[in-house]
C-alpha atoms as a printed R data frame, in Angstrom:
    type eleno elety resid chain resno       x        y       z
1   ATOM     1    CA   MET     A     1  -4.578  -67.175  -4.745
2   ATOM     2    CA   ALA     A     2  -6.179  -69.303  -7.320
3   ATOM     3    CA   MET     A     3  -8.855  -71.643  -6.162
4   ATOM     4    CA   ASN     A     4  -8.006  -75.350  -5.850
5   ATOM     5    CA   SER     A     5  -9.024  -77.214  -9.038
6   ATOM     6    CA   ILE     A     6 -11.360  -79.627  -7.161
7   ATOM     7    CA   ASP     A     7 -13.204  -76.646  -5.657
8   ATOM     8    CA   THR     A     8 -13.355  -74.978  -9.165
9   ATOM     9    CA   LEU     A     9 -14.679  -78.175 -10.859
10  ATOM    10    CA   PHE     A    10 -17.527  -78.718  -8.279
11  ATOM    11    CA   ARG     A    11 -18.381  -74.944  -8.473
12  ATOM    12    CA   ASP     A    12 -18.637  -75.113 -12.197
13  ATOM    13    CA   LEU     A    13 -20.545  -78.350 -12.251
14  ATOM    14    CA   ARG     A    14 -23.133  -76.986  -9.683
15  ATOM    15    CA   SER     A    15 -23.607  -73.813 -11.716
16  ATOM    16    CA   GLN     A    16 -24.448  -76.100 -14.772
17  ATOM    17    CA   ASN     A    17 -26.652  -78.416 -12.597
18  ATOM    18    CA   ARG     A    18 -24.230  -81.317 -13.491
19  ATOM    19    CA   LYS     A    19 -22.650  -84.086 -11.446
20  ATOM    20    CA   ALA     A    20 -19.012  -85.200 -11.306
21  ATOM    21    CA   PHE     A    21 -18.163  -88.711 -12.603
22  ATOM    22    CA   ILE     A    22 -15.098  -89.875 -10.638
23  ATOM    23    CA   PRO     A    23 -13.319  -92.929 -12.096
24  ATOM    24    CA   PHE     A    24 -10.625  -94.842 -10.185
25  ATOM    25    CA   VAL     A    25  -7.386  -95.903 -11.838
26  ATOM    26    CA   THR     A    26  -4.654  -97.945 -10.128
27  ATOM    27    CA   ALA     A    27  -1.274  -96.368 -10.894
28  ATOM    28    CA   GLY     A    28   0.966  -98.758 -12.745
29  ATOM    29    CA   ASP     A    29  -1.588 -101.365 -13.640
30  ATOM    30    CA   PRO     A    30  -0.432 -102.896 -15.946
31  ATOM    31    CA   ASP     A    31   2.152 -100.180 -16.406
32  ATOM    32    CA   LEU     A    32   2.456  -96.346 -16.077
33  ATOM    33    CA   GLU     A    33   2.251  -95.744 -19.724
34  ATOM    34    CA   THR     A    34  -1.282  -97.311 -19.671
35  ATOM    35    CA   THR     A    35  -2.089  -95.324 -16.574
36  ATOM    36    CA   ALA     A    36  -1.073  -92.126 -18.370
37  ATOM    37    CA   ALA     A    37  -3.055  -93.181 -21.540
38  ATOM    38    CA   LEU     A    38  -6.140  -93.979 -19.176
39  ATOM    39    CA   VAL     A    39  -6.057  -90.640 -17.397
40  ATOM    40    CA   ALA     A    40  -5.804  -88.783 -20.645
41  ATOM    41    CA   GLU     A    41  -8.676  -90.786 -22.211
42  ATOM    42    CA   LEU     A    42 -10.939  -90.392 -19.089
43  ATOM    43    CA   ALA     A    43 -10.252  -86.722 -18.935
44  ATOM    44    CA   ARG     A    44 -11.161  -86.365 -22.598
45  ATOM    45    CA   ARG     A    45 -14.410  -88.163 -21.894
46  ATOM    46    CA   GLY     A    46 -15.383  -85.508 -19.372
47  ATOM    47    CA   ALA     A    47 -14.612  -87.427 -16.266
48  ATOM    48    CA   GLY     A    48 -13.214  -85.675 -13.188
49  ATOM    49    CA   PRO     A    49 -11.873  -85.479 -10.567
50  ATOM    50    CA   ILE     A    50  -9.996  -88.629 -11.447
51  ATOM    51    CA   GLU     A    51  -8.909  -90.891  -8.523
52  ATOM    52    CA   ILE     A    52  -5.514  -92.624  -8.712
53  ATOM    53    CA   GLY     A    53  -4.797  -95.475  -6.438
54  ATOM    54    CA   PHE     A    54  -1.303  -95.607  -4.941
55  ATOM    55    CA   PRO     A    55  -0.614  -99.404  -4.790
56  ATOM    56    CA   TYR     A    56   0.120 -100.755  -1.332
57  ATOM    57    CA   SER     A    57   0.793 -104.206  -0.022
58  ATOM    58    CA   ASP     A    58  -1.961 -104.252   2.654
59  ATOM    59    CA   PRO     A    59  -5.165 -102.809   1.069
60  ATOM    60    CA   ILE     A    60  -7.413 -101.004   3.647
61  ATOM    61    CA   ALA     A    61 -10.939 -101.364   2.203
62  ATOM    62    CA   ASP     A    62 -10.256 -102.712  -1.245
63  ATOM    63    CA   GLY     A    63 -12.001 -105.716  -2.690
64  ATOM    64    CA   SER     A    64 -10.362 -108.505  -4.775
65  ATOM    65    CA   VAL     A    65 -10.336 -106.517  -8.045
66  ATOM    66    CA   ILE     A    66  -8.387 -103.570  -6.762
67  ATOM    67    CA   GLN     A    67  -6.278 -105.749  -4.514
68  ATOM    68    CA   ALA     A    68  -5.205 -107.710  -7.593
69  ATOM    69    CA   SER     A    69  -4.377 -104.634  -9.608
70  ATOM    70    CA   TYR     A    70  -2.308 -103.313  -6.658
71  ATOM    71    CA   THR     A    71  -0.401 -106.613  -6.611
72  ATOM    72    CA   ARG     A    72   0.210 -106.506 -10.347
73  ATOM    73    CA   ALA     A    73   1.583 -103.004 -10.128
74  ATOM    74    CA   LEU     A    74   3.820 -103.756  -7.104
75  ATOM    75    CA   ASN     A    75   5.093 -106.945  -8.759
76  ATOM    76    CA   ARG     A    76   6.511 -104.794 -11.583
77  ATOM    77    CA   GLY     A    77   8.621 -102.833  -8.950
78  ATOM    78    CA   LEU     A    78   6.486  -99.717  -8.899
79  ATOM    79    CA   HIS     A    79   7.606  -96.985  -6.564
80  ATOM    80    CA   ILE     A    80   5.914  -93.836  -5.386
81  ATOM    81    CA   GLU     A    81   8.430  -91.742  -7.194
82  ATOM    82    CA   ASP     A    82   7.502  -93.501 -10.412
83  ATOM    83    CA   ILE     A    83   3.945  -92.326  -9.878
84  ATOM    84    CA   PHE     A    84   4.937  -88.800  -9.192
85  ATOM    85    CA   ASN     A    85   7.061  -88.687 -12.380
86  ATOM    86    CA   CYS     A    86   4.239  -90.026 -14.486
87  ATOM    87    CA   ILE     A    87   1.690  -87.503 -13.340
88  ATOM    88    CA   ARG     A    88   4.086  -84.554 -13.569
89  ATOM    89    CA   LYS     A    89   4.785  -85.423 -17.227
90  ATOM    90    CA   LEU     A    90   1.157  -85.904 -17.954
91  ATOM    91    CA   ALA     A    91   0.287  -82.237 -16.852
92  ATOM    92    CA   CYS     A    92  -3.292  -83.239 -16.656
93  ATOM    93    CA   ALA     A    93  -5.886  -80.190 -16.576
94  ATOM    94    CA   THR     A    94  -8.461  -82.398 -14.836
95  ATOM    95    CA   PRO     A    95  -8.165  -82.503 -11.005
96  ATOM    96    CA   LEU     A    96  -6.480  -85.654  -9.741
97  ATOM    97    CA   VAL     A    97  -7.040  -87.123  -6.321
98  ATOM    98    CA   GLY     A    98  -4.635  -89.783  -4.723
99  ATOM    99    CA   MET     A    99  -5.965  -92.755  -2.861
100 ATOM   100    CA   VAL     A   100  -3.089  -93.534  -0.516
101 ATOM   101    CA   SER     A   101  -2.508  -95.427   2.639
102 ATOM   102    CA   TYR     A   102  -1.198  -93.307   5.631
103 ATOM   103    CA   SER     A   103   1.769  -95.754   5.842
104 ATOM   104    CA   LEU     A   104   3.058  -94.366   2.535
105 ATOM   105    CA   VAL     A   105   2.620  -90.711   3.830
106 ATOM   106    CA   HIS     A   106   4.237  -91.435   7.215
107 ATOM   107    CA   HIS     A   107   7.125  -93.351   5.464
108 ATOM   108    CA   ARG     A   108   7.948  -90.320   3.254
109 ATOM   109    CA   GLY     A   109   7.321  -87.854   5.965
110 ATOM   110    CA   ALA     A   110   3.999  -85.965   5.931
111 ATOM   111    CA   GLU     A   111   5.356  -82.522   4.968
112 ATOM   112    CA   LYS     A   112   7.499  -84.018   2.101
113 ATOM   113    CA   PHE     A   113   4.619  -86.165   0.972
114 ATOM   114    CA   VAL     A   114   2.227  -83.226   0.664
115 ATOM   115    CA   THR     A   115   4.770  -81.040  -1.074
116 ATOM   116    CA   ASP     A   116   5.740  -83.790  -3.572
117 ATOM   117    CA   VAL     A   117   2.254  -84.973  -4.327
118 ATOM   118    CA   ARG     A   118   1.055  -81.315  -4.849
119 ATOM   119    CA   THR     A   119   4.074  -80.567  -6.959
120 ATOM   120    CA   ALA     A   120   3.432  -83.719  -9.102
121 ATOM   121    CA   GLY     A   121   0.077  -82.424  -9.989
122 ATOM   122    CA   PHE     A   122  -2.434  -83.840  -7.542
123 ATOM   123    CA   SER     A   123  -5.043  -81.534  -5.998
124 ATOM   124    CA   GLY     A   124  -6.159  -83.754  -3.174
125 ATOM   125    CA   ALA     A   125  -5.967  -87.097  -1.381
126 ATOM   126    CA   ILE     A   126  -8.054  -89.703   0.220
127 ATOM   127    CA   VAL     A   127  -6.306  -91.415   3.037
128 ATOM   128    CA   PRO     A   128  -8.721  -94.086   4.176
129 ATOM   129    CA   ASP     A   129  -6.716  -95.564   7.117
130 ATOM   130    CA   LEU     A   130  -6.259  -92.040   8.825
131 ATOM   131    CA   PRO     A   131  -8.979  -91.537  11.546
132 ATOM   132    CA   VAL     A   132 -10.312  -88.104  11.724
133 ATOM   133    CA   GLU     A   133  -9.228  -87.964  15.393
134 ATOM   134    CA   GLU     A   134  -5.557  -88.290  14.266
135 ATOM   135    CA   ALA     A   135  -5.613  -86.280  11.193
136 ATOM   136    CA   ASP     A   136  -5.045  -82.716  12.550
137 ATOM   137    CA   ASP     A   137  -1.360  -82.536  11.623
138 ATOM   138    CA   LEU     A   138  -1.933  -83.683   7.995
139 ATOM   139    CA   MET     A   139  -4.912  -81.502   7.738
140 ATOM   140    CA   ARG     A   140  -2.789  -78.437   8.715
141 ATOM   141    CA   LEU     A   141  -0.104  -79.334   6.261
142 ATOM   142    CA   ALA     A   142  -2.759  -79.926   3.354
143 ATOM   143    CA   ALA     A   143  -4.425  -76.568   4.115
144 ATOM   144    CA   ALA     A   144  -1.001  -74.760   4.005
145 ATOM   145    CA   HIS     A   145  -0.411  -76.169   0.523
146 ATOM   146    CA   ASP     A   146  -4.120  -75.709  -0.714
147 ATOM   147    CA   PHE     A   147  -4.293  -79.520  -0.906
148 ATOM   148    CA   LYS     A   148  -7.573  -81.226  -0.250
149 ATOM   149    CA   LEU     A   149  -7.838  -83.981   2.355
150 ATOM   150    CA   ILE     A   150 -10.939  -85.935   1.684
151 ATOM   151    CA   HIS     A   151 -12.416  -88.021   4.491
152 ATOM   152    CA   LEU     A   152 -14.972  -90.946   4.256
153 ATOM   153    CA   VAL     A   153 -18.162  -91.526   6.011
154 ATOM   154    CA   THR     A   154 -19.595  -95.113   5.999
155 ATOM   155    CA   PRO     A   155 -23.056  -96.525   6.703
156 ATOM   156    CA   THR     A   156 -22.023  -97.501  10.254
157 ATOM   157    CA   THR     A   157 -20.396  -94.119  11.091
158 ATOM   158    CA   PRO     A   158 -22.351  -92.702  14.178
159 ATOM   159    CA   ARG     A   159 -23.978  -89.498  13.280
160 ATOM   160    CA   GLU     A   160 -22.032  -87.365  15.775
161 ATOM   161    CA   ARG     A   161 -18.804  -88.622  14.246
162 ATOM   162    CA   ALA     A   162 -20.134  -88.106  10.663
163 ATOM   163    CA   VAL     A   163 -20.671  -84.451  11.447
164 ATOM   164    CA   ARG     A   164 -17.054  -84.293  12.733
165 ATOM   165    CA   ILE     A   165 -15.811  -85.943   9.615
166 ATOM   166    CA   ALA     A   166 -17.819  -83.706   7.363
167 ATOM   167    CA   ARG     A   167 -16.362  -80.637   9.013
168 ATOM   168    CA   ALA     A   168 -12.840  -81.894   8.727
169 ATOM   169    CA   SER     A   169 -13.147  -82.975   5.002
170 ATOM   170    CA   THR     A   170 -12.104  -80.476   2.235
171 ATOM   171    CA   GLY     A   171 -12.787  -80.833  -1.489
172 ATOM   172    CA   PHE     A   172 -15.613  -83.242  -1.143
173 ATOM   173    CA   LEU     A   173 -17.049  -85.839   1.309
174 ATOM   174    CA   TYR     A   174 -16.608  -89.478   0.283
175 ATOM   175    CA   VAL     A   175 -19.722  -91.253   1.209
176 ATOM   176    CA   VAL     A   176 -19.251  -95.092   1.265
177 ATOM   177    CA   SER     A   177 -22.518  -96.704  -0.077
178 ATOM   178    CA   VAL     A   178 -22.330 -100.105   1.654
179 ATOM   179    CA   THR     A   179 -20.800 -101.812   4.664
180 ATOM   180    CA   GLY     A   180 -17.658 -103.701   3.584
181 ATOM   181    CA   ILE     A   181 -15.081 -103.546   0.789
182 ATOM   182    CA   THR     A   182 -14.951 -102.087  -2.566
183 ATOM   183    CA   GLY     A   183 -16.482 -104.177  -5.454
184 ATOM   184    CA   GLU     A   184 -19.480 -104.290  -7.762
185 ATOM   185    CA   ARG     A   185 -22.816 -104.934  -6.141
186 ATOM   186    CA   ALA     A   186 -26.263 -105.956  -7.592
187 ATOM   187    CA   GLN     A   187 -28.197 -103.393  -5.517
188 ATOM   188    CA   ILE     A   188 -27.536  -99.996  -3.937
189 ATOM   189    CA   PRO     A   189 -29.111  -99.940  -0.505
190 ATOM   190    CA   LYS     A   190 -32.217  -97.602   0.056
191 ATOM   191    CA   GLU     A   191 -30.827  -96.541   3.371
192 ATOM   192    CA   LEU     A   192 -28.067  -94.756   1.475
193 ATOM   193    CA   ILE     A   193 -30.506  -92.201   0.083
194 ATOM   194    CA   GLU     A   194 -31.698  -91.337   3.685
195 ATOM   195    CA   GLN     A   195 -28.144  -90.989   4.840
196 ATOM   196    CA   LEU     A   196 -27.283  -88.615   1.865
197 ATOM   197    CA   ARG     A   197 -30.442  -86.483   2.642
198 ATOM   198    CA   TRP     A   198 -29.294  -86.260   6.285
199 ATOM   199    CA   LEU     A   199 -25.663  -85.365   5.330
200 ATOM   200    CA   ARG     A   200 -26.940  -82.595   3.009
201 ATOM   201    CA   THR     A   201 -28.329  -80.858   6.121
202 ATOM   202    CA   GLN     A   202 -25.030  -81.139   7.803
203 ATOM   203    CA   THR     A   203 -22.453  -79.840   5.116
204 ATOM   204    CA   ASP     A   204 -22.262  -77.752   2.087
205 ATOM   205    CA   LEU     A   205 -19.414  -79.996   0.825
206 ATOM   206    CA   PRO     A   206 -20.119  -81.907  -2.471
207 ATOM   207    CA   LEU     A   207 -21.297  -85.453  -1.549
208 ATOM   208    CA   CYS     A   208 -19.669  -88.182  -3.760
209 ATOM   209    CA   VAL     A   209 -20.785  -91.775  -3.425
210 ATOM   210    CA   GLY     A   210 -18.418  -94.808  -3.985
211 ATOM   211    CA   PHE     A   211 -18.094  -98.500  -3.422
212 ATOM   212    CA   GLY     A   212 -20.136 -100.890  -5.329
213 ATOM   213    CA   ILE     A   213 -21.380  -98.703  -8.105
214 ATOM   214    CA   SER     A   214 -21.152 -100.293 -11.555
215 ATOM   215    CA   LYS     A   215 -24.243  -99.899 -13.674
216 ATOM   216    CA   PRO     A   216 -26.136  -97.121 -15.239
217 ATOM   217    CA   GLU     A   217 -29.168  -97.981 -13.061
218 ATOM   218    CA   HIS     A   218 -27.143  -97.428  -9.903
219 ATOM   219    CA   VAL     A   219 -26.087  -94.034 -11.248
220 ATOM   220    CA   ARG     A   220 -29.673  -93.025 -12.224
221 ATOM   221    CA   MET     A   221 -30.931  -94.063  -8.710
222 ATOM   222    CA   LEU     A   222 -28.381  -91.804  -7.006
223 ATOM   223    CA   CYS     A   223 -28.130  -88.911  -9.376
224 ATOM   224    CA   ASP     A   224 -30.637  -86.715  -7.602
225 ATOM   225    CA   HIS     A   225 -29.029  -87.105  -4.278
226 ATOM   226    CA   VAL     A   226 -25.242  -86.583  -4.955
227 ATOM   227    CA   ASP     A   227 -22.723  -84.307  -6.458
228 ATOM   228    CA   GLY     A   228 -20.587  -87.073  -7.764
229 ATOM   229    CA   ILE     A   229 -20.331  -90.770  -8.336
230 ATOM   230    CA   ILE     A   230 -17.119  -92.837  -7.827
231 ATOM   231    CA   VAL     A   231 -16.562  -95.973  -9.857
232 ATOM   232    CA   GLY     A   232 -13.515  -98.222  -9.484
233 ATOM   233    CA   SER     A   233 -13.741 -101.929  -9.623
234 ATOM   234    CA   ALA     A   234 -16.013 -102.006 -12.688
235 ATOM   235    CA   LEU     A   235 -13.316 -100.226 -14.553
236 ATOM   236    CA   VAL     A   236 -10.143 -101.838 -13.124
237 ATOM   237    CA   ARG     A   237 -11.503 -105.229 -13.785
238 ATOM   238    CA   ARG     A   238 -11.313 -104.670 -17.529
239 ATOM   239    CA   LEU     A   239  -7.589 -104.386 -17.443
240 ATOM   240    CA   GLU     A   240  -7.476 -108.123 -16.657
241 ATOM   241    CA   GLN     A   241  -8.724 -108.962 -20.067
242 ATOM   242    CA   ALA     A   242  -6.450 -110.366 -22.706
243 ATOM   243    CA   LYS     A   243  -6.735 -107.586 -25.190
244 ATOM   244    CA   PRO     A   244  -4.446 -104.950 -26.632
245 ATOM   245    CA   LEU     A   245  -4.089 -102.155 -24.174
246 ATOM   246    CA   SER     A   246  -5.086  -99.415 -26.570
247 ATOM   247    CA   THR     A   247  -8.242 -101.414 -27.054
248 ATOM   248    CA   LEU     A   248  -8.859 -101.689 -23.337
249 ATOM   249    CA   VAL     A   249  -8.148  -97.979 -22.839
250 ATOM   250    CA   ARG     A   250 -10.761  -97.093 -25.470
251 ATOM   251    CA   GLU     A   251 -13.328  -99.461 -24.001
252 ATOM   252    CA   ILE     A   252 -12.844  -98.157 -20.429
253 ATOM   253    CA   GLY     A   253 -13.249  -94.649 -21.996
254 ATOM   254    CA   GLU     A   254 -16.633  -95.753 -23.603
255 ATOM   255    CA   GLN     A   255 -17.838  -97.347 -20.307
256 ATOM   256    CA   VAL     A   256 -17.035  -94.149 -18.370
257 ATOM   257    CA   GLN     A   257 -18.896  -92.077 -20.942
258 ATOM   258    CA   THR     A   258 -22.000  -94.431 -20.666
259 ATOM   259    CA   LEU     A   259 -21.942  -94.099 -16.901
260 ATOM   260    CA   ALA     A   260 -21.314  -90.376 -16.975
261 ATOM   261    CA   GLU     A   261 -24.259  -89.842 -19.446
262 ATOM   262    CA   ALA     A   262 -26.523  -91.801 -17.105
263 ATOM   263    CA   LEU     A   263 -25.418  -89.422 -14.319
264 ATOM   264    CA   ASN     A   264 -26.032  -86.284 -16.248
265 ATOM   265    CA   GLY     A   265 -28.915  -87.323 -18.348
């Protein structure tokens, strides 16, 4: 059986001594045509995996920027089926990862959700409100479909539980850089480096850091300690600007390229 595209990407990057730049895009903000154009642009700029947020009315750990983008998408009447159709038509060669509330999975039925999201073209998902202690059923379904279920470790996760999360995660381990919600920060905490060094002794999974990363200097500070960097709010914020969408797509692509170059020197 062919290797999952997330595993293939990280294997190839490691062989080239390169890191993954993982941008976050909200599906349907401001519309699905723009989402499709953004995903294609970011893939062309060498980003990947690309994380796609499934808008939900009660965000779990999202700051004001991503909450606002979810609200804009939902106010236009976006449905999960629309996201699947958009991604299916896009046929993107770059691995795509859904960021999705477990409520959406449960509402659809876990087996149907995994089948549908995999068929649409996603290679994995992050389900931030599903505790590892309750994830066994979804993990089994995901494994049966060669679909990666990516778990999160936060700065306040006790070490014993962090080991359990790392063992349960597939694809990569999402390391949350700060306590709190997503959003741009001035500084990346020094304790994060220590946590990454410790996690490296506990798992062979790629370690990817997200929450609060927005500047090239953040990326340079972390690049020796991670396999990937996740950036969301700093990109999503740009969609609020009163500019032609084609201009915004190009500018976000340029921003991603700048950050990716900082990551890979």
